[in-house]
C-alpha positions as CSV (number, residue, x, y, z in Angstrom):
1,X,-89.1,45.5,278.7
2,X,-86.5,44.3,281.5
3,X,-85.2,46.6,283.9
4,X,-81.6,46.5,282.0
5,X,-83.8,48.4,279.1
6,X,-85.2,51.0,281.9
7,X,-83.3,54.5,281.5
8,X,-82.4,55.8,284.9
9,X,-82.1,60.0,283.6
10,X,-85.6,61.9,285.0
11,X,-87.5,61.7,281.0
12,X,-89.4,64.8,279.1
13,X,-92.9,65.0,281.1
14,X,-96.1,64.7,278.5
15,X,-99.6,66.5,278.8
16,X,-102.7,64.5,278.9
17,X,-103.3,67.2,275.5
18,X,-99.9,65.7,273.9
19,X,-100.5,61.6,274.5
20,X,-104.2,62.2,272.3
21,X,-102.7,64.1,269.4
22,X,-99.8,62.1,269.5
23,X,-101.9,58.8,269.0
24,X,-104.9,60.1,268.1
25,X,-106.4,58.5,270.7
26,X,-109.5,59.5,272.6
27,X,-110.1,59.7,276.5
28,X,-112.5,56.5,277.6
29,X,-115.9,58.0,279.1
30,X,-113.4,61.7,278.9
31,X,-111.5,60.9,282.2
32,X,-108.6,62.8,281.1
33,X,-105.4,62.8,283.5
34,X,-104.5,66.3,285.5
35,X,-100.9,67.3,285.5
36,X,-98.1,65.9,284.7
37,X,-97.4,62.2,282.8
38,X,-93.6,61.4,284.2
39,X,-93.2,58.7,281.6
40,X,-94.9,56.2,279.6
41,X,-93.8,52.8,280.3
42,X,-94.2,48.9,278.7
43,X,-93.5,46.5,281.5
44,X,-96.4,46.4,284.4
45,X,-93.3,45.7,286.8
46,X,-92.4,48.9,287.2
47,X,-95.1,51.5,286.9
48,X,-96.3,53.7,289.5
49,X,-97.4,57.3,290.4
50,X,-97.5,59.5,287.6
51,X,-96.8,56.4,285.1
52,X,-98.9,56.1,281.4
53,X,-99.0,52.3,281.2
54,X,-98.9,51.3,277.4
55,X,-100.5,47.7,276.9
56,X,-99.4,45.9,274.4
57,X,-101.0,42.6,272.8
58,X,-98.7,39.8,272.0
59,X,-99.2,36.1,270.3
60,X,-99.0,35.1,273.8
61,X,-99.5,37.7,275.8
62,X,-101.7,40.7,275.9
63,X,-101.1,43.3,278.8
64,X,-104.6,44.8,278.8
65,X,-104.7,42.0,281.5
66,X,-101.9,43.9,283.9
67,X,-104.0,47.3,283.7
68,X,-105.9,46.3,287.1
69,X,-102.0,45.4,288.9
70,X,-101.0,48.9,287.7
71,X,-103.6,50.8,289.0
72,X,-103.2,49.1,292.3
73,X,-99.5,50.4,292.5
74,X,-100.7,54.1,292.3
75,X,-100.4,53.8,288.7
76,X,-103.8,56.1,287.4
77,X,-103.3,55.7,283.2
78,X,-103.4,53.4,280.8
79,X,-102.8,53.9,277.1
80,X,-105.1,51.1,276.0
81,X,-106.6,49.2,272.7
82,X,-110.1,48.8,273.8
83,X,-111.8,49.9,277.6
84,X,-111.2,47.2,280.7
85,X,-112.9,47.2,283.6
86,X,-110.6,49.4,285.7
87,X,-110.7,52.5,287.3
88,X,-108.3,54.3,285.6
89,X,-107.7,57.4,282.9
90,X,-108.0,55.0,279.5
91,X,-106.7,56.6,276.5
92,X,-108.2,54.4,273.9
93,X,-105.9,54.0,270.6
94,X,-106.2,52.0,267.7
95,X,-103.7,49.7,268.0
96,X,-101.4,50.2,270.5
97,X,-97.6,48.6,269.1
98,X,-98.7,51.4,266.4
99,X,-99.5,53.8,269.0
100,X,-96.0,53.3,270.5
101,X,-95.1,54.3,267.7
102,X,-97.0,57.3,267.2
103,X,-95.3,58.2,270.4
104,X,-92.0,58.1,270.1
105,X,-92.3,60.2,266.5
106,X,-93.8,63.1,268.2
107,X,-90.8,63.1,270.4
108,X,-88.6,63.2,267.3
109,X,-90.4,65.8,265.6
110,X,-90.3,67.4,268.7
111,X,-86.5,67.8,268.9
112,X,-85.9,69.7,266.1
113,X,-82.2,70.3,267.2
114,X,-81.4,66.7,266.8
115,X,-79.1,64.8,264.1
116,X,-79.9,61.6,264.0
117,X,-78.4,58.5,262.5
118,X,-79.5,55.4,261.4
119,X,-77.7,52.3,260.9
120,X,-78.6,48.9,260.3
121,X,-76.5,45.5,259.1
122,X,-76.5,41.7,259.2
123,X,-72.9,42.2,262.0
124,X,-71.1,44.8,263.6
125,X,-74.1,46.8,264.3
126,X,-73.4,47.1,267.9
127,X,-69.7,47.5,268.0
128,X,-70.5,50.6,265.3
129,X,-72.9,52.2,267.1
130,X,-70.9,52.1,270.1
131,X,-67.6,53.6,268.3
132,X,-70.0,56.5,267.5
133,X,-71.2,56.7,270.9
134,X,-68.1,57.1,271.8
135,X,-67.0,59.9,268.8
136,X,-69.9,62.0,269.2
137,X,-71.1,62.3,272.8
138,X,-67.6,63.6,273.2
139,X,-69.0,66.5,271.9
140,X,-72.4,67.0,272.6
141,X,-75.4,64.8,274.7
142,X,-76.0,62.0,272.6
143,X,-78.9,59.4,272.5
144,X,-77.6,56.3,271.7
145,X,-79.7,52.4,271.9
146,X,-79.3,50.7,274.7
147,X,-79.1,46.7,274.4
148,X,-81.0,45.3,271.9
149,X,-83.9,47.9,271.5
150,X,-83.4,48.1,267.9
151,X,-87.0,46.5,266.9
152,X,-90.6,47.9,266.1
153,X,-90.9,48.3,270.1
154,X,-87.5,49.3,270.6
155,X,-87.0,51.8,268.5
156,X,-89.9,54.1,269.6
157,X,-88.7,52.8,273.3
158,X,-85.4,54.8,272.9
159,X,-87.0,57.4,271.3
160,X,-89.4,58.2,273.9
161,X,-86.4,59.7,276.1
162,X,-85.1,62.1,274.0
163,X,-84.3,65.1,276.1
164,X,-83.9,68.6,274.2
165,X,-80.3,68.9,275.3
166,X,-79.7,65.7,273.0
167,X,-77.9,67.0,270.1
168,X,-76.9,63.4,268.1
169,X,-78.9,60.5,268.7
170,X,-77.7,57.2,267.0
171,X,-80.1,55.0,266.3
172,X,-79.6,50.9,265.9
173,X,-82.5,49.4,263.0
174,X,-82.5,45.4,263.5
175,X,-85.1,43.7,261.1
176,X,-87.2,40.5,261.9
177,X,-89.1,40.9,259.0
178,X,-89.6,42.6,255.7
179,X,-91.4,46.3,256.5
180,X,-89.7,46.7,260.0
181,X,-86.8,48.9,259.2
182,X,-89.3,50.8,256.9
183,X,-91.0,51.6,260.0
184,X,-88.7,52.6,262.3
185,X,-86.7,54.6,259.7
186,X,-89.8,56.3,259.7
187,X,-90.5,57.3,263.2
188,X,-86.6,58.2,263.7
189,X,-86.5,60.3,260.5
190,X,-82.5,60.3,260.2
191,X,-80.0,62.8,258.7
192,X,-77.7,59.9,258.1
193,X,-78.3,56.4,257.1
194,X,-76.9,53.1,256.0
195,X,-75.9,49.2,255.9
196,X,-73.0,48.2,257.1
197,X,-73.1,44.5,255.4
198,X,-75.7,41.6,253.9
199,X,-74.4,38.6,256.1
200,X,-76.5,35.8,257.1
201,X,-78.2,36.6,260.3
202,X,-82.0,35.6,260.2
203,X,-81.5,33.7,257.5
204,X,-84.9,32.4,258.1
205,X,-87.5,34.9,257.4
206,X,-86.0,36.5,254.1
207,X,-85.5,33.4,252.5
208,X,-82.2,34.3,251.8
209,X,-80.4,37.2,251.1
210,X,-81.5,39.2,248.3
211,X,-84.5,39.1,250.5
212,X,-82.1,40.2,253.7
213,X,-80.8,42.9,251.4
214,X,-84.3,44.5,250.3
215,X,-85.4,44.8,254.0
216,X,-82.3,46.0,255.0
217,X,-82.4,48.6,252.1
218,X,-85.4,50.4,253.4
219,X,-82.8,52.4,255.7
220,X,-82.6,55.0,252.7
221,X,-86.6,55.4,252.0
222,X,-86.5,58.5,255.0
223,X,-82.8,60.2,254.9
224,X,-83.7,63.6,254.9
225,X,-83.1,65.0,251.7
226,X,-80.1,66.9,251.6
227,X,-78.8,64.4,254.2
228,X,-76.5,61.4,252.9
229,X,-76.4,57.7,252.6
230,X,-73.9,55.4,253.5
231,X,-72.7,52.1,252.2
232,X,-70.5,49.6,251.9
233,X,-68.1,49.9,248.7
234,X,-66.9,45.8,248.7
235,X,-69.8,43.9,249.6
236,X,-71.5,41.4,247.7
237,X,-74.3,43.6,247.5
238,X,-73.1,46.6,247.1
239,X,-74.8,47.2,243.6
240,X,-78.1,46.0,245.0
241,X,-77.7,48.2,248.1
242,X,-76.8,51.4,245.8
243,X,-80.4,50.8,243.7
244,X,-82.5,51.8,247.0
245,X,-80.9,55.2,247.7
246,X,-82.6,58.4,246.6
247,X,-80.0,60.9,248.2
248,X,-77.4,62.8,246.3
249,X,-75.1,62.6,249.0
250,X,-73.3,59.4,249.3
251,X,-70.2,58.0,251.1
252,X,-68.9,54.4,250.6
253,X,-66.4,52.6,253.0
254,X,-64.3,49.8,252.3
255,X,-61.9,48.6,250.0
256,X,-62.7,50.9,247.2
257,X,-64.8,53.3,248.9
258,X,-64.5,57.4,250.4
259,X,-63.2,56.0,253.3
260,X,-60.8,52.9,253.9
261,X,-57.5,51.7,255.6
262,X,-54.1,51.0,254.5
263,X,-51.1,49.4,256.3
264,X,-53.3,47.6,258.6
265,X,-51.3,46.0,261.8
266,X,-53.4,43.3,263.6
267,X,-52.0,42.8,267.5
268,X,-54.1,40.6,269.8
269,X,-56.2,43.1,271.3
270,X,-55.6,45.7,269.5
271,X,-55.8,47.2,266.1
272,X,-53.4,50.0,264.2
273,X,-54.0,51.3,260.8
274,X,-54.1,54.2,258.5
275,X,-57.6,56.0,258.1
276,X,-57.9,57.4,254.3
277,X,-60.4,60.0,253.8
278,X,-61.4,62.4,250.9
279,X,-60.4,65.2,253.6
280,X,-57.0,63.5,255.0
281,X,-55.3,60.7,256.3
282,X,-54.6,59.2,260.3
283,X,-53.0,57.0,262.1
284,X,-55.3,55.3,264.3
285,X,-55.0,53.0,267.3
286,X,-57.8,51.1,267.6
287,X,-58.7,49.5,271.0
288,X,-60.4,46.6,269.2
289,X,-58.9,43.7,267.9
290,X,-59.6,41.9,264.4
291,X,-59.5,43.0,260.9
292,X,-63.4,43.0,261.0
293,X,-63.3,45.9,263.5
294,X,-61.8,48.3,261.2
295,X,-64.5,47.9,258.9
296,X,-66.6,48.7,261.8
297,X,-64.7,51.6,262.2
298,X,-64.4,52.6,258.5
299,X,-68.6,52.9,258.9
300,X,-68.3,54.7,262.4
301,X,-65.8,57.0,260.2
302,X,-68.5,57.5,257.1
303,X,-71.5,57.9,259.3
304,X,-69.4,60.7,261.2
305,X,-67.7,62.6,258.7
306,X,-71.5,63.3,256.9
307,X,-72.4,64.8,260.3
308,X,-69.3,67.1,259.1
309,X,-67.5,66.0,262.1
310,X,-63.8,67.1,262.6
311,X,-61.6,64.0,261.6
312,X,-59.3,65.2,264.5
313,X,-62.0,64.6,266.8
314,X,-63.6,61.2,265.0
315,X,-59.4,59.5,265.9
316,X,-59.9,61.0,269.2
317,X,-63.3,59.1,269.8
318,X,-62.1,55.9,267.9
319,X,-59.5,55.6,270.5
320,X,-61.6,55.7,273.1
321,X,-64.2,53.8,272.7
322,X,-65.0,50.8,274.6
323,X,-66.5,47.6,273.7
324,X,-70.0,46.5,274.4
325,X,-70.6,44.0,277.1
326,X,-70.0,40.4,275.4
327,X,-68.7,41.8,272.1
328,X,-64.7,41.1,272.5
329,X,-64.2,42.2,276.1
330,X,-60.9,40.6,276.9
331,X,-60.8,39.6,281.0
332,X,-57.3,38.4,282.3
333,X,-58.2,35.2,284.9
334,X,-55.4,33.5,287.2
335,X,-52.6,32.7,283.9
336,X,-55.9,32.6,281.7
337,X,-57.4,34.6,279.3
338,X,-61.3,34.2,278.8
339,X,-62.6,36.4,275.7
340,X,-66.0,36.6,276.3
341,X,-68.1,37.3,272.9
342,X,-71.2,35.7,274.5
343,X,-73.6,39.0,273.5
344,X,-74.8,37.1,269.9
345,X,-73.3,35.5,266.9
346,X,-73.8,35.0,263.4
347,X,-71.8,32.8,260.6
348,X,-69.4,36.2,259.7
349,X,-69.2,37.2,263.5
350,X,-68.3,33.6,264.4
351,X,-65.4,33.5,261.9
352,X,-63.9,37.1,262.9
353,X,-64.0,36.3,266.6
354,X,-62.2,32.8,265.0
355,X,-59.1,34.9,263.8
356,X,-58.8,37.2,266.9
357,X,-58.9,33.7,269.2
358,X,-55.9,32.8,266.2
359,X,-53.5,36.1,267.5
360,X,-53.6,35.1,271.1
361,X,-50.9,33.6,273.0
362,X,-50.8,30.1,274.5
363,X,-53.2,27.1,273.6
364,X,-56.1,28.5,272.0
365,X,-59.9,27.0,273.0
366,X,-62.9,28.3,271.1
367,X,-66.1,27.4,272.7
368,X,-69.1,27.6,269.8
369,X,-73.2,27.6,271.3
370,X,-75.8,27.1,267.9
371,X,-76.4,30.0,266.1
372,X,-79.8,31.0,265.8
373,X,-82.4,32.5,263.4
374,X,-81.2,30.4,260.5
375,X,-84.3,28.0,259.0
376,X,-83.7,26.0,256.9
377,X,-80.3,26.5,256.6
378,X,-79.2,26.1,260.1
379,X,-77.6,22.5,259.8
380,X,-76.1,22.9,256.2
381,X,-75.0,26.5,258.4
382,X,-73.6,25.0,260.9
383,X,-71.4,22.2,259.2
384,X,-69.7,25.2,257.3
385,X,-68.6,27.2,260.2
386,X,-67.2,23.4,261.5
387,X,-65.5,23.4,258.6
388,X,-63.9,26.4,258.6
389,X,-63.3,27.1,262.4
390,X,-61.1,23.9,262.5
391,X,-59.2,25.5,259.8
392,X,-58.2,28.1,261.4
393,X,-54.2,28.0,262.1
394,X,-53.9,29.0,265.4
395,X,-56.8,27.5,267.2
396,X,-56.1,24.2,268.7
397,X,-59.2,23.4,270.3
398,X,-62.6,24.1,268.8
399,X,-65.8,22.7,271.9
400,X,-69.3,23.2,269.9
401,X,-72.3,22.9,272.0
402,X,-75.8,22.7,271.6
403,X,-78.4,21.4,268.9
404,X,-76.4,21.9,265.9
405,X,-73.0,20.7,267.2
406,X,-73.4,17.3,265.4
407,X,-73.7,19.4,262.0
408,X,-70.7,21.8,263.3
409,X,-68.8,18.8,264.4
410,X,-69.7,16.5,260.8
411,X,-68.1,19.8,259.1
412,X,-65.2,19.6,261.2
413,X,-64.5,15.8,259.9
414,X,-64.6,16.5,256.4
415,X,-61.1,18.4,256.7
416,X,-58.3,17.5,258.0
417,X,-58.3,18.9,261.3
418,X,-61.4,16.7,262.3
419,X,-59.4,15.5,265.8
420,X,-59.5,19.9,267.1
421,X,-63.3,19.7,267.2
422,X,-65.7,18.0,270.4
423,X,-69.7,18.4,270.3
424,X,-71.3,17.7,273.0
425,X,-75.2,18.5,273.2
426,X,-75.0,20.4,276.1
427,X,-73.3,22.9,278.3
428,X,-73.0,20.4,281.5
429,X,-71.7,17.6,279.6
430,X,-68.9,20.2,278.0
431,X,-68.2,21.5,281.2
432,X,-66.1,18.5,282.0
433,X,-64.1,18.5,278.7
434,X,-63.2,22.0,279.4
435,X,-61.6,21.3,282.7
436,X,-59.9,18.9,281.6
437,X,-58.4,20.6,278.7
438,X,-57.4,23.2,281.6
439,X,-55.1,20.5,283.4
440,X,-54.2,18.4,280.7
441,X,-51.7,21.8,279.6
442,X,-51.6,23.1,283.7
443,X,-48.0,24.2,282.6
444,X,-48.6,26.2,279.7
445,X,-50.8,30.0,279.5
446,X,-54.2,29.3,277.3
447,X,-57.2,31.5,275.5
448,X,-60.5,30.7,275.7
449,X,-63.4,32.3,273.5
450,X,-67.1,31.7,274.1
451,X,-69.5,33.0,271.2
452,X,-72.7,32.1,270.2
453,X,-76.6,33.1,270.0
454,X,-78.3,35.2,272.7
455,X,-80.3,32.4,273.7
456,X,-77.7,30.1,274.3
457,X,-76.4,31.7,277.6
458,X,-72.8,30.9,276.5
459,X,-71.5,33.2,279.3
460,X,-72.8,31.1,281.7
461,X,-70.5,28.3,280.4
462,X,-67.8,30.3,280.8
463,X,-68.1,31.4,284.2
464,X,-68.8,28.3,285.3
465,X,-65.3,27.2,283.7
466,X,-63.5,30.2,285.3
467,X,-65.1,29.3,288.7
468,X,-63.2,25.9,288.6
469,X,-59.8,27.2,287.5
């Protein structure tokens, strides 16, 4: 876990007894630490006196190798799956990864005042989470998943940050394999949980959207008996999703659902719509662009209503919400508009971003990096994407960068708009073209949108272009 994922707020301390009870571990050689343990961490670089270092083991690393290093930094406790030859108190557990989960679950169980929302989906998770955070944190202290701490390690790491003052928690759950959401939703024990949509993200791991739907639907297994299940009313997989729901209380969002939008007005940088709920209707001025964000807002409303939040508070929270970094952030720079949507990408969010760019002023240039985790479907998905992006009315240029840029360009050339797209294998090759586009259209205003999967670091190319202007 890197520094950006580390909390700055003092955490609830642990005792040696609590650590052993939570993990079912035993203290090696009966060396039991005395005094309070201030935090549990998995990153050896930040270990210091008062910490317990939990040694994870991955395919390519084994943090048991760093126990000596943390001991030198003054850390007196390690949680290990086998004793190591270091003079440090060692709590021996059967599996450190599962022990991390058990510690997170222990924190969750010892905060009975907490109302938990758990959400998953192929796209929109982060934005919906930020909208919910904006609604709930106005009312009471709320724990919100930071960054991408949404997997079998990240979720318990977030739960370790629970404190008695927290009244709400918004937990984002991601899935890289079958069974992962079953595991994490069992840890968080939600009162309200649901799926936003079933898209094509992570196609490679699940061998198709059916598999994605099965994996995401695991979220419904652990909702409190008197809790509420949330689902999209107009998804291709709505019928399949509903078969996984076990709760009596359900709320749907989207066209034909319990919570839906009418009179949608899309502006370049915001959206207004009428919010319709079973209780009442309200006009909402959403500070997010794009119709897909109306859908995210409807989902946030459904989750909040299920916690009995007042509609007026919900609307105020939505209207004050801010996007996460790298999620359609609008950055005016000199005479240009840059839209930073570089945090991540999947096929449906790429198409949604193109629609947002099409609403902006001047010459509109979309710069896309590769989409990861599509498995064997990668080439065909990029081909379809290229075909669809150049066909978006209002886009003047599409610049594709990366291994699958040629596949996207082939898709573009299957249409009459093939000339709109240029393909490059690297960012270095793409930069001169972007600079020449600016020089060619000197007298006109221009809007750029940058987007790609996290590993493509499209923000680097965006920063390089901004520097040259």
